[in-house]
MIFIMI-418049 format. One record per residue (C-alpha): residue in three letters; x, y, z. Coordinates in steps of 0.2 Angstrom, whole numbers, plus 2048, in hexadecimal, padded with zeros to 3 digits. Example, Ala and Ser with C-alpha at 12.3 -4.5 7.8 and 13.67 -1.06 7.14 Angstrom:
% MIFIMI-418049
ALA83E7EA827;SER8447FB824;
END
This chain:
% MIFIMI-418049
MET11E6B3263;LEU1266A726F;SER11969C278;LYS11A69A28B;THR11F68828A;LYS12E68C27E;LYS13369A288;GLU13368F299;ASN13C681290;ALA14A68E28A;ILE14B69429B;LYS14D6832A3;LYS15A67E297;THR16668C29E;GLN1616912B0;THR16E6922BC;HIS16268F2CB;LYS15068B2CD;THR14969E2CD;ASP1556A42C0;THR14D6AE2B2;GLY1586BC2AF;SER16A6B62AD;PRO1736BA29D;GLU1736A7299;VAL1606A729B;GLN15E6B7291;VAL1686B0282;SER15F6A0283;VAL14D6A9281;LEU1556B5274;SER15B6A7269;LYS14A69E269;LYS1416AF264;ILE14E6B2257;ASP14C69F250;GLU1396A2250;LEU13A6B3248;ALA1476AD23B;ASN13A69F236;HIS12C6AC234;LEU1376B7228;LYS13A6A721D;ILE1286A9219;HIS1246BB21A;ARG1336C2211;LYS12C6D4210;ASP1296D6222;ARG1366E4226;HIS1306E8237;SER1336D623D;ARG1446D6236;LYS1496E623F;GLY1436DD24F;LEU14D6CD24A;LEU15D6D9248;GLN15A6E1258;MET1596D0261;VAL1686C925A;ALA1716D925F;ASP16A6D7271;ARG1706C5272;ARG1816C926C;LYS1836D6279;HIS17E6CA287;LEU18A6BD280;LYS1986CB280;TYR1946CF292;LEU1946BD297;GLN1A46B928E;ARG1AC6C9297;LYS1A56C32A8;SER1A86AF2A7;VAL1AF6A6299;LYS1AA6962A0;ARG19769B2A0;TYR1986A228F;THR19F692288;LYS193687291;VAL18469228A;ILE18C691277;LYS18D67F279;THR17B67C281;LEU173687274;GLY17D682265;LEU183694261;LYS192696257;LYS1A06A125D;
END
């Protein structure tokens, strides 16, 4: 589970304005943090099938947000990719 401080840091990293918590950039950032934490959990607990399913759902959700962002604004998309260090 993502701690409150880690989530706040992820939000601050990609916010477009001070009260932004729901833009695609922020959602991708928070999902990326959750994916990293869950991937580390699964390295230890290899047989945890329920968490693996949740991880796959999060990856698919992040992919959808990135596709939406790429369609709407390529400039914002490339900025998020560079900020989070995601590969194209």
